[in-house]
N, C-alpha and C positions, 0 to 999 in steps of 0.2 A: 902582160904575160905572167902566168902563174909561176911562182917560185919552183925551183927544181925539186925540192924536197918538202913534203907536207908532214907535219908531226901531229898525231892525234894522241891525246892522253886520256886514259880511263881512270877515274877516281877510284882508288883501291881501298875503300873502307869496308864496304859490305856489298852483297849482291853477286850476280854472275859476272864477275870482273873478267875472268879468263875467257868466258864465252864472247864477251864484247871484243876483247883483244883478237881472238881467233877470227871473228866475223870481219873486223876491219882489215886484218891481214889478207883475208880472202878477197875483199873488195879491192885492195891495192893490187893484188895479183891480176885482177881482171881489168885494171885500168892501165893501158899502155902509155897514156899521155902524161903521166905524172908518177914520180917516185914518192914513196911515203914510208913512214915508220910509225909504229904504235908502241906505246909503253904504259905501264901502270904508274899512276901518280900516287905515291905513298904520302901519309901525313907529314913526313919530314921533307918532302920535295917542294919545289916551286913550279909555277907555270911558265917559267922562262923558256922561250923557244917553242911553245906549244901553240898550234894554230886552231885546234878544235878540241873540245873536252866532252867526254861522255860521263854523265852522272847516272850510275846504275841504280837498280832497285835496292831494296833492303828495308830498314826501319828508319823512317824519316827523322824521328827524334834523335836517334843515335848518330846518323850521318850529319845532321845539322850541328850537333854538339861538337863532334870531332872536327868538322870543317872550321868551326869558330875557334876551338882551342889551339889548332895548329896554324892558323893564319890563312888557310886557303879560302875561307869564306870571304874575307876582305879582299884577297887577291882576285877572286872571281868577280867581285863587285867592281873593283878598279878596272879590270880588263874589259868588262862589258860597258861600263860607263864611258870608257875611252874608245869604245867601238873597235876593239882589237882581238875579239875572240868569238868563235862559233860554238854553241853548246847544244847537245842533245840530252834531254833528261827522260829516263824511262821509269815508270811506276813511282817510286819514292823520289827519283830525280825530277819527275814531273811536278810532284807536290812542292819541292823546294823552289822550282822556277816560278810558281804562281805568286800573284799579288795578295790573294786572300784565301783563308780557309772557311769552309761553310760553318764549321764550329771552331771557334778560337781555341788554341792550345798553346799555353805559355812555354811549353817545352820544345816546340818546333819553331825554329827561326827561319823564316822564308827569305830567299834571296830577293823576291819581289821584282823579278825581271819581266814577267809576262802578264798581260792584262787578262787574267782569268781567275776564277774562283774554283777551288777544288774541295771535294769531300773525301776524307781519308777512309780507306778500307770499305768503300761504299758497296762493293759487290759481295761482301761477306768475308768470313774467315778463310784461312788457307784451304780448308777441306772443301770449300766451294769454288776452288780454282777451276777454270775451264778454258777451252780453246774455241775460237770463233773466226770464221773466214771474213776478212774485211776487203771492201772495195777500195783499193789505193790507186785507182786510175788517175787521180789528180796529180800524183807524183811520178807515175810510170804508165803512160798511155800505150806503150808498146807491148805490155804484158797484161792481159785482161783477167788473169787468174786471181782468185781471192788470196789475200795474205793470211797465213795461219797464225793469228795473234794469240798469244798465251797470256791469260789474265790470272794473276796470283795476288790475292789481298789487294786488289787494284783500287785506285782512287777513281772518282768520277769527276769529270770537268762539268760543273753545273752552270757556268756562265763564262762567256768571253765578250770582250768589248774592244773597241778601237779599230780604226780603219786598216791598220797593218796586222791585225790578228786574224788569221784565216784558219778555219776548220778544214782539214784535208781529208778526214775520214770519220765516219760514224759507226757505232755498233748497231746491233739489231734493234735496240731500244731508241735509236736516233739520238744517242748521247755522243758528244764529241770524244774521240779517242786519240786523235792525231791533230795537233795544232801547231802552226808556225807563226812566229812574229819576227819578221826581219831575219836576223841570224840566229834565232833560237827555235828549237824544235822540241815539243813536249809530247810524250806518249804515255798513255795509262797502262800499256801492256809491255810485254817483254819480247822484242823482236830478236834478241840474241839467242832465244831458246828454240827458235825455228831453224830450218835449214835454208831459209829464204833470206838473201842478202839485199833485197831491194831497198829497204829503209836505210840500212847502213850505207848503201851506194848513194842514196839521195842525200844523206848527211855529208858524204864526201863531196858531192856536187855543190852543196851549200858552201862548204869550206873553199872549194876552188873558185866559185863565183865571188865570194867575199874577198879572197886574196887578189883576184883579178881587179876588183873595184879599187883596191888599195894601191895598185901600181900606176 
């Protein structure tokens, strides 16, 4: 049985933090089978009591540096190694979850959780931002409409490997944009900037499934 209250933490260093919080609150309101709360995790906070974490977008160099300096980097590592945390990383968060960068950058410290290689800012600068409809039927077969994905200085996932690493959606160039590896979910786009909560709802389902397996 899933615990009565699920806690989701949004890392509050950079990015659309409040938008992720609002989206998760909306998802909890639509789920009658579980109670939940969402809060921002500041650099001075810990992950105690948190069941799922969202790593938002922003500048991957800055986010990784702050995570390391405040101790959250090591805490994330420990929680994942001990199989006690579910994580969704969007844009810069996706970069940090990866095992490798296409071009090494000594200023970016990767968490190295997921078996994938990424290229930073591969779609171009911020002025080249765009929106594209994605087929996400792999995570929601009940709704066939395309997901309005927003790409802003987005990375490209250039390679994935391992039997537990699954590509759930591709862009129009057939590049992976949504990848899951066990209790980890990586997105090259910003789902929090749309009015569509299907991906955040899927993330909650991952947390619920994960917690159920632990009981």
